[in-house]
N, C-alpha and C positions, 0 to 999 in steps of 0.2 A: 724719732717720732716715725721716721719712715720705718723703721723695725718694726715698729708696734701697729703701724698701717699694715703693713705686709703681712703680719702675722693674722690680722684681723682678716685681710682678704683671704688668707688660707683658711682661716676658720669658717669661715663664710661659703667658701667653695667647698670647702671638704663636709659642711653640712647640707649643704646644697645636692652634692653629689649624694649624699648617704638618703637624703630625702627623696631623689631621684630613684635611687635603687629601690627604697622602701616602695615608693608608688608602682615602679615597675612590677615589682613582686607581688604587690596586692593586684594589680591588673591581670596579671599572669593568674592567679589562684581564681580570681573573680571570673576570667574566659574558661579556666578548667569547670568551675564550678557550674558554668551555664553549656559547656558542652557535656558535662555528666548529664544535666538537668533533659537535654534533647536527646541523647541517648536513650536515658531511662524513657523516654517518652517513645521513642520508637521500638524500643523493647515490648512495652506494653501494647503497643498498636499490634506487632507482629505476635505475641502473645495470644491477643484478641481475635486475630483471623485465625490463627493456628485453632483454637477451641473450636470457632465456628465451623472450619472444615473438618474437624474432627466430630463434630456433632451431625453434619452431612452427611459424612463417611458413616457413621453409627446407623441411620436412617436406610441410607441405599444398603446399607449391608443386613440391616432386620428384613427390609423390603426383599431382598435377594433371598436370604433364610426361608421367608414365607413363601417365595414361589417356587424355589425346591422342595419345600416341605409338600406343597399342594402338589406338583408333578410327581412326587414321589409316590404320594398317596394314590394319584390316578394309575400309576404304573404297578403298586402294589396290589390294589384291590381289584377285584374284577366282581362284577357285577354277576351274580348267579340267581337263578331264578328257584323261588322256594318249591317245597315238595306240593305244595299246592297247585303251582303253576305247571308242573310238568305233566302232560296227559299219559296217563298210564294203559297204552293200547297193546302193550305185550302181555298177554295173558298167561298164565300156567297152565297146560291142557292136561295135566296129571289130576286123576279121579279126587276129589275131595280136596283139591287146592286149589284155591280162588286167590290166588296171589296176582298181582300185576305189577308192570313193571314200565318205566318209561324208556327204556332201550333194549334193543335184541341182546345186547351184550351182559346186561344186568340179570335176564331172564336166564342165560345159558349159564352164568355163575349161579344161579339160584336152582337149576334143576342139578346140576353138577353136583353141588353142596348137599342140597337137602334130599332129591331122590338117588343120587349115586348114578346119573346118566349121564353118560360122556360121549357115548357114540351117536352120531346121526344130529348131534344138535343142530348142526346148520339145516338139516332137512326139516327139523321141527320149527326152526324161524321161519324158512320157505314156507310150510303150509300155515302158518300163522299170518304170515303176509299175504297170501291167496285169501283167506277168511276176512281178512280187512278190506282186499279189494272188491270181493264179491258182496261186502255188505254195502 
């Protein structure tokens, strides 16, 4: 009888140890599962924050691009007067030539190309300036 009781006790102890091991293993896996869920939640939060930051960055880049385009347009474009706005006060003095120009340089170029006059162009400009001041 003692032997059988001892065997039963051993069996119970063995069974209890096996059950405890099983419970410990189950608790370990439950803890790992909870840990993984928490990690997944943190990854989702970080991903969401990253996406929000990316969107803000894209908005700032778009604004920066617009500003640089506007500043480049300002640098590239030069407001020029139209031909109607330019006063044509420099008139060609050659007979039957009624051309007039907005600058003395343009008049001198005209006289050189159209009339072949290259000498004393500066004197012609001075004379035309005198006519302007006398008017």
